[in-house]
C-alpha positions as CSV (number, residue, x, y, z in Angstrom):
1,M,28.6,-12.1,24.4
2,I,29.3,-11.3,20.8
3,W,31.2,-7.9,21.4
4,T,33.1,-9.4,24.3
5,T,34.3,-12.1,21.5
6,V,35.2,-9.5,18.9
7,I,37.1,-7.4,21.5
8,F,38.9,-10.4,22.7
9,S,39.9,-11.4,19.4
10,G,40.9,-8.2,18.3
11,L,43.3,-8.0,21.3
12,I,44.8,-11.3,21.0
13,T,45.5,-10.5,17.1
14,Y,47.1,-7.0,18.1
15,L,49.2,-8.6,20.8
16,L,50.5,-11.4,18.6
17,R,51.4,-9.1,15.7
18,F,52.9,-6.4,18.1
19,S,54.7,-8.8,20.0
20,M,56.6,-9.8,16.8
21,I,57.5,-6.1,16.1
22,A,58.5,-5.2,19.8
23,L,60.4,-8.2,20.6
24,I,62.7,-8.4,17.6
25,K,65.8,-6.5,17.7
26,R,67.5,-4.9,14.7
27,E,70.9,-6.4,15.7
28,M,69.3,-9.8,15.6
29,L,68.5,-9.5,11.8
30,T,70.9,-10.4,9.1
31,E,72.0,-7.7,6.6
32,K,70.2,-9.8,4.0
33,T,67.0,-10.0,6.1
34,K,67.0,-6.4,6.3
35,I,67.4,-6.0,2.6
36,V,64.6,-8.3,2.0
37,L,62.4,-6.7,4.8
38,S,62.8,-3.5,3.2
39,Y,60.9,-4.5,-0.1
40,V,57.8,-5.5,2.2
41,P,55.9,-2.1,1.8
42,S,56.5,-1.9,-2.0
43,A,55.0,-5.4,-2.2
44,V,52.1,-5.0,0.0
45,F,50.8,-1.6,-1.4
46,P,50.0,-2.9,-4.9
47,A,48.0,-5.5,-3.3
48,I,45.9,-3.6,-1.3
49,I,45.4,-0.8,-4.2
50,F,44.7,-3.0,-7.1
51,P,41.4,-4.5,-6.0
52,A,40.1,-1.1,-4.8
53,V,40.9,0.5,-8.2
54,F,40.2,-2.0,-10.9
55,L,37.6,-4.2,-9.3
56,D,33.9,-3.6,-8.9
57,A,31.8,-4.4,-6.0
58,N,31.4,-8.0,-7.4
59,G,35.0,-8.6,-8.1
60,Y,34.9,-8.1,-11.7
61,L,37.6,-6.3,-13.7
62,L,36.2,-2.7,-14.5
63,L,38.3,-1.0,-17.0
64,I,35.8,0.8,-19.1
65,D,34.3,4.1,-17.6
66,N,36.3,3.8,-14.5
67,P,37.1,7.0,-12.8
68,K,39.3,5.6,-10.4
69,I,41.7,4.8,-13.2
70,L,42.4,8.1,-14.2
71,A,42.1,9.7,-10.4
72,T,45.0,7.1,-9.7
73,G,47.0,8.2,-12.6
74,V,46.8,11.7,-11.6
75,A,47.8,10.8,-8.1
76,V,50.7,8.7,-9.5
77,L,52.0,11.8,-11.5
78,V,51.5,14.2,-8.7
79,G,53.7,11.5,-6.2
80,L,56.2,11.4,-8.6
81,I,56.7,15.1,-9.3
82,S,56.2,16.2,-5.6
83,K,57.3,13.4,-3.6
84,N,54.9,14.5,-1.0
85,L,52.7,11.7,0.4
86,V,49.8,14.0,1.7
87,L,49.7,16.1,-1.7
88,T,49.5,12.8,-3.6
89,I,46.5,11.7,-1.6
90,F,44.7,14.8,-1.6
91,S,45.6,15.1,-5.5
92,G,43.8,11.8,-6.0
93,L,41.0,12.2,-3.9
94,I,40.1,15.8,-5.4
95,S,40.6,14.5,-9.1
96,Y,38.3,11.5,-8.2
97,W,35.7,13.7,-6.9
98,I,35.9,16.1,-9.8
99,I,35.7,13.2,-12.3
100,I,32.7,11.6,-10.7
101,F,30.7,14.9,-9.9
102,A,31.5,16.8,-12.8
103,F,30.9,14.3,-15.5
């Protein structure tokens, strides 16, 4: 019963969100709306990344002895220089692993 509810809820959520993407045609949007929507990924990405890097498991700000901050800095530098998403992700992960296992 619980799994049926979870699957059914997930399916409804997926279909509702997909319908907004699938049913709207680009021609229906004004030029200003297209410009505003182009900023959405840039606005959402920091909201996802900030808590993962700067907050601990209890939700407290963790700035001292936080290896994630240094690894994020490495990833940002690699991303700015290389403009390669895969290289940026791998450099951040590898630098994080080196920091936590070597020190």
